[in-house]
Every structure is written in C-alpha cells, then in structure tokens.
C-alpha positions as CSV (number, residue, x, y, z in Angstrom):
1,M,-9.0,35.2,-18.3
2,L,-12.2,37.1,-17.2
3,A,-13.6,33.9,-15.6
4,D,-10.4,33.6,-13.5
5,Y,-10.7,37.1,-12.1
6,A,-14.4,36.6,-11.4
7,C,-13.7,33.4,-9.5
8,Q,-10.8,34.9,-7.6
9,W,-12.8,37.9,-6.3
10,G,-16.0,36.0,-5.7
11,H,-18.1,37.8,-8.3
12,S,-20.6,34.9,-8.7
13,E,-23.1,36.7,-10.9
14,V,-20.3,37.8,-13.3
15,A,-18.9,34.3,-13.4
16,E,-22.3,32.7,-14.0
17,L,-22.9,35.2,-16.8
18,L,-19.5,34.3,-18.4
19,L,-20.3,30.6,-18.1
20,A,-23.7,31.2,-19.8
21,F,-21.9,32.8,-22.7
22,G,-19.4,29.9,-23.0
23,A,-16.4,31.1,-21.1
24,G,-13.7,28.5,-21.0
25,I,-14.0,26.9,-17.6
26,N,-11.0,24.6,-18.2
27,L,-8.8,27.3,-19.7
28,G,-5.8,28.3,-17.6
29,D,-4.0,31.6,-17.1
30,N,-0.4,32.1,-18.0
31,R,0.6,29.8,-15.2
32,G,-2.0,27.2,-15.9
33,Y,-4.4,27.9,-13.0
34,K,-8.0,27.5,-14.0
35,P,-11.2,29.1,-12.6
36,L,-11.8,26.2,-10.2
37,H,-8.3,26.8,-8.7
38,F,-9.2,30.3,-7.9
39,A,-12.7,29.6,-6.6
40,S,-11.3,26.8,-4.3
41,R,-8.3,28.8,-3.1
42,Y,-10.4,31.8,-2.0
43,G,-13.3,29.7,-0.7
44,H,-16.0,30.9,-3.0
45,L,-18.3,27.9,-2.5
46,T,-21.2,29.1,-4.7
47,M,-18.8,29.6,-7.6
48,A,-17.0,26.3,-7.0
49,K,-20.3,24.5,-7.1
50,A,-21.3,26.3,-10.3
51,L,-18.0,25.3,-12.0
52,I,-18.4,21.7,-10.8
53,K,-22.0,21.7,-12.2
54,A,-20.6,23.0,-15.5
55,K,-18.2,20.1,-15.6
56,A,-15.0,21.9,-14.7
57,T,-12.1,19.5,-14.5
58,L,-11.7,18.5,-10.8
59,D,-8.0,17.6,-10.9
60,P,-6.2,20.2,-13.1
61,A,-2.8,20.1,-11.4
62,V,-0.4,23.0,-11.8
63,M,2.9,21.8,-10.3
64,G,0.8,19.2,-8.7
65,Y,-1.5,21.7,-7.0
66,T,-5.2,20.9,-7.4
67,P,-8.3,22.8,-6.4
68,L,-8.7,20.5,-3.5
69,Y,-5.1,21.2,-2.3
70,F,-5.8,24.9,-2.4
71,A,-9.1,24.6,-0.5
72,C,-7.4,22.5,2.2
73,Q,-4.4,24.9,2.4
74,R,-6.7,27.8,3.1
75,G,-9.0,25.9,5.4
76,H,-12.1,26.1,3.3
77,Y,-14.1,23.1,4.6
78,A,-17.3,23.5,2.6
79,T,-15.4,24.0,-0.7
80,A,-13.3,20.9,0.0
81,Q,-16.3,18.9,0.8
82,A,-18.0,20.0,-2.5
83,L,-14.9,18.9,-4.4
84,L,-14.7,15.6,-2.7
85,E,-18.4,14.9,-3.2
86,A,-18.0,15.6,-6.9
87,G,-15.1,13.1,-7.1
88,A,-11.9,15.2,-6.8
89,P,-8.9,12.9,-6.2
90,V,-8.1,12.9,-2.6
91,D,-4.4,12.0,-2.7
92,S,-3.2,14.0,-5.7
93,A,0.3,15.2,-4.8
94,S,2.3,18.4,-5.6
95,N,5.7,18.2,-7.2
96,L,7.1,18.1,-3.6
97,G,4.9,15.1,-2.8
98,A,2.5,17.1,-0.6
99,T,-1.2,16.0,-0.7
100,P,-4.3,17.7,0.6
101,M,-3.8,15.6,3.8
102,H,-0.2,16.9,4.2
103,I,-1.2,20.6,3.7
104,S,-4.2,20.2,6.1
105,C,-1.8,18.9,8.7
106,R,0.7,21.6,8.0
107,Y,-1.8,24.3,8.8
108,G,-3.6,22.4,11.6
109,H,-7.0,22.2,9.9
110,L,-8.3,19.3,12.0
111,E,-11.8,19.2,10.5
112,L,-10.3,19.0,7.0
113,V,-8.0,16.1,8.1
114,K,-11.1,14.3,9.3
115,L,-13.0,15.0,6.1
116,L,-10.2,13.8,4.0
117,C,-10.0,10.6,6.0
118,T,-13.7,9.9,5.4
119,Y,-12.9,10.0,1.7
120,G,-9.9,7.6,1.9
121,G,-7.1,10.2,2.3
122,D,-3.8,8.4,2.8
123,R,-2.4,9.1,6.3
124,E,0.9,7.4,5.6
125,L,2.1,8.9,2.2
126,L,5.6,10.3,2.3
127,M,6.6,13.5,0.6
128,M,9.5,13.6,-1.8
129,D,11.9,14.0,1.1
130,G,11.1,10.4,2.0
131,V,10.4,11.2,5.6
132,S,7.4,13.5,6.0
133,T,4.1,11.8,6.6
134,P,1.0,13.9,7.5
135,M,1.5,13.0,11.2
136,L,5.1,14.2,11.2
137,T,4.1,17.3,9.3
138,A,1.5,18.1,12.1
139,Q,4.1,17.4,14.8
140,Q,6.7,19.6,13.2
141,H,4.3,22.6,13.1
142,G,3.0,22.1,16.6
143,H,-0.6,21.1,15.8
144,V,-1.3,19.0,18.9
145,R,-5.0,18.5,18.3
146,V,-4.3,17.1,14.8
147,V,-1.5,14.8,16.2
148,N,-3.7,13.6,19.0
149,W,-6.6,12.8,16.7
150,L,-4.4,11.0,14.2
151,E,-3.0,9.0,17.0
152,S,-6.4,8.1,18.5
153,T,-7.5,6.8,15.1
154,R,-4.3,5.1,14.0
155,T,-5.9,1.7,13.6
156,F,-8.5,3.1,11.1
157,S,-7.8,2.0,7.5
158,T,-10.9,2.6,5.5
159,P,-13.4,5.5,5.1
160,L,-16.1,3.4,6.8
161,H,-14.0,3.3,10.0
162,Y,-15.0,7.0,10.4
163,I,-18.7,6.3,10.8
164,S,-19.0,8.8,13.6
165,L,-18.1,11.6,11.2
166,M,-20.4,10.5,8.4
167,S,-24.0,11.2,7.5
168,V,-26.3,8.2,7.2
169,S,-26.6,8.8,3.5
170,R,-22.8,8.5,3.0
171,V,-22.6,5.3,5.0
172,R,-25.4,3.9,2.9
173,K,-23.5,4.9,-0.3
174,L,-20.3,3.2,0.9
175,L,-22.1,0.0,1.8
176,R,-23.9,-0.1,-1.6
177,E,-20.5,0.4,-3.2
178,G,-19.2,-2.7,-1.5
179,A,-17.2,-1.3,1.5
180,N,-15.7,-4.0,3.6
181,V,-17.3,-3.9,7.0
182,H,-14.7,-6.4,8.3
183,A,-11.6,-4.4,7.2
184,C,-8.8,-3.9,9.7
185,R,-5.2,-2.7,9.5
186,N,-4.0,-5.6,11.6
187,P,-5.7,-8.7,13.0
188,G,-7.6,-7.9,16.2
189,E,-7.8,-4.2,15.5
190,D,-11.0,-2.1,15.0
191,T,-13.2,-2.9,12.0
192,P,-16.1,-0.7,10.8
193,L,-18.4,-3.4,12.2
194,S,-16.8,-3.5,15.7
195,L,-17.0,0.3,15.9
196,A,-20.7,0.2,14.8
197,Q,-21.6,-2.5,17.3
198,N,-20.1,-0.3,20.1
199,A,-22.0,2.8,19.0
200,K,-25.1,3.8,20.9
201,A,-27.3,5.4,18.3
202,H,-30.0,3.3,16.6
203,D,-30.8,5.7,13.8
204,S,-27.3,6.3,12.6
205,G,-24.8,5.0,10.1
206,A,-23.6,2.5,12.7
207,H,-27.1,0.9,12.7
208,L,-26.9,0.6,8.9
209,I,-23.6,-1.3,9.2
210,C,-25.0,-3.7,11.7
211,L,-28.0,-4.2,9.5
212,A,-25.9,-4.8,6.4
213,V,-24.1,-7.8,7.9
214,Q,-27.4,-9.6,8.7
215,P,-28.6,-12.3,6.3
216,W,-30.2,-10.9,3.1
217,C,-33.8,-9.8,3.7
218,L,-36.4,-7.9,1.6
219,S,-39.1,-7.5,4.3
220,P,-39.2,-4.9,7.1
221,P,-38.1,-4.4,9.8
222,L,-34.9,-6.3,8.8
223,A,-34.9,-5.3,5.1
224,N,-31.3,-4.8,4.0
225,H,-31.4,-5.6,0.3
226,S,-30.6,-1.9,-0.5
227,L,-27.4,-2.0,1.6
228,F,-25.8,-4.8,-0.4
229,P,-23.4,-4.1,-3.3
230,K,-24.6,-3.9,-6.8
231,A,-23.6,-7.4,-7.9
232,A,-25.4,-8.9,-4.9
233,R,-28.5,-6.9,-5.6
234,E,-28.5,-7.9,-9.2
235,R,-28.0,-11.6,-8.2
236,A,-30.9,-11.3,-5.7
237,A,-33.2,-9.9,-8.5
238,E,-32.3,-12.9,-10.7
239,L,-33.0,-15.4,-8.0
240,L,-36.3,-13.7,-7.1
241,V,-37.5,-14.2,-10.6
242,L,-36.2,-17.8,-10.6
243,G,-38.0,-18.5,-7.3
244,H,-41.2,-17.0,-8.5
245,R,-41.2,-19.2,-11.7
246,L,-40.2,-22.3,-9.7
247,S,-43.1,-21.8,-7.2
248,R,-45.6,-21.6,-10.1
249,E,-44.6,-24.9,-11.6
250,G,-47.4,-27.5,-11.7
251,R,-45.8,-29.8,-9.2
252,F,-46.2,-27.1,-6.5
253,E,-49.9,-26.5,-7.2
254,G,-51.7,-25.6,-4.0
255,V,-48.4,-24.9,-2.1
256,S,-46.9,-22.3,-4.4
257,Q,-46.9,-19.5,-1.8
258,V,-45.3,-21.8,0.8
259,V,-42.6,-22.7,-1.7
260,F,-42.0,-19.0,-2.6
261,D,-41.9,-18.0,1.1
262,L,-39.3,-20.7,1.8
263,W,-37.3,-19.5,-1.2
264,M,-37.4,-15.9,0.2
265,T,-36.6,-16.7,3.8
266,V,-34.2,-19.7,3.5
267,I,-32.7,-20.0,0.1
268,L,-32.0,-16.4,-0.8
269,P,-30.4,-15.4,2.6
270,L,-28.0,-18.3,2.1
271,A,-27.3,-17.5,-1.6
272,I,-26.8,-13.7,-1.4
273,T,-23.7,-12.4,0.4
274,R,-21.9,-9.1,0.3
275,E,-18.9,-10.8,-1.3
276,I,-20.7,-11.7,-4.6
277,M,-18.7,-10.3,-7.5
C-alpha cells in the first residue's frame, strides 16, 4: 500500500495527498499492518495525527500489536500521547500478553510508563507466562529508574492519583467524567484528594480536586458546578429551574429573591453530590 510506505518513511505531504484522494487508511499490508501502525512505530507524529483526524482505527491489532504498542516500544512519547488522547485502548495486549505498559518497562521508557499510568494503564497485568508484571519486566532488564518510580507510586490505583503529572485541563476532564477523588487501593492509603491536599500549588489540578469536593456552588470564588459529573450537573440545572419557579409563587411575593437565594445556598449544596447517578 502506498499509504503504508508514506507513513513508514515520514513523507507527510505524500500521505496527506493520498488521504485526500481516498487512500484506504484502514487497509493493511500483507501482514495486516495499517498506516497508523507505521506512523506510530516510526514516530511520525504529524502523520499519526492526520490519520487519527481521518478516523483511522485506533486499535487495529496484528498479533495483538497496536499502534500504541509500537509507539511505546520505540519510545515515541508524543505519538503515544496523541493516540491516548484520541482514545486508543491503553491495555490492549499482544498474543504473548504484553501491553504497552509491559513494553515500556521492557525498554526503560520511564516517561511513557508515567503517561500510561495517567490514562489508567494496568500495572499488575500478567503476561501469558503467568508471572511477568510490568514491574518484574523492568527489574529483569535492569531499568532501576522505572522500578523505583513504580515502587514509589505503588499505592496509586486511578489516573487521578497522578495529578502531579497531569495538565489542569486533564484533571478537569477526569473530574467532569466522575473520577472518584476518594479512591484508594487499601484503606488508609493515598487518595487523589489526600495527594491534592498535600500539594503546594494553588493554580494546579490539585486545587481543582480540593474545590471539587466542596459543597456545590455556582458563584465565584468557590464555583465548582463545572467540576461535577454530568448527572450531577443535569440534576443541578433541573433544581435551579424548580427553585426559580418556586420562588415566583404568589405565597412568596415580596421575598422571592430571599427564597431563591436560600434555595441556591442551602438546598442545592445539600441536594447535589458527585455521587448522583
């Protein structure tokens, strides 16, 4: 396939021209590898992004090897990040049971290990041998920095635990998707909230987590409505309309604003929680 060769050798202009003329972005070569496999394997970020934008399949596994696996194997951080941001499956395993996390540990790509963890990469998955975890894989190949980091974060169990590695926008996204700020592997261990409370920065993702657990509020400086999960935000909107209608009833003539203010500052903070489904 011409698109495969263009992606393999990084000829972005040629690839874009082929895409414009309808080249099959999800057609594989005689082994099944598709253009996104090649762009990811060789770290051609511009090309990978163009294929993602053109709706290339993110998880076309050939013997279990996905584009993300190849990007992690070769240490292409930016390409792996683009794939993950687009929704590539983080724990898709090869026929031998190796995931992107395993292969990143195998080659000592610490920054990729960290990135995968922020997207929920499983640190405990066993390969088909029934023994090899990512940690053991790193140990077997002498990658001390990877082993030390995995050990230092062994109590972390959700993407939100890695707040120090995330942008504010990503923390916001996770909170809006309903991430559990109280999650912990075992009772008494670190939660995203405890880590956030111990953080120093006041303009960071940690600050957002601390704000997200406060009672629901729509008014600055404690406004946190946008940090609640979708179901809670929708429930808040329904109750806002209800409160407005209630305050305008004849029995509250002359005190309608007081009633509505009480509704906003007392009733809604009690009624709206992050756990609303």
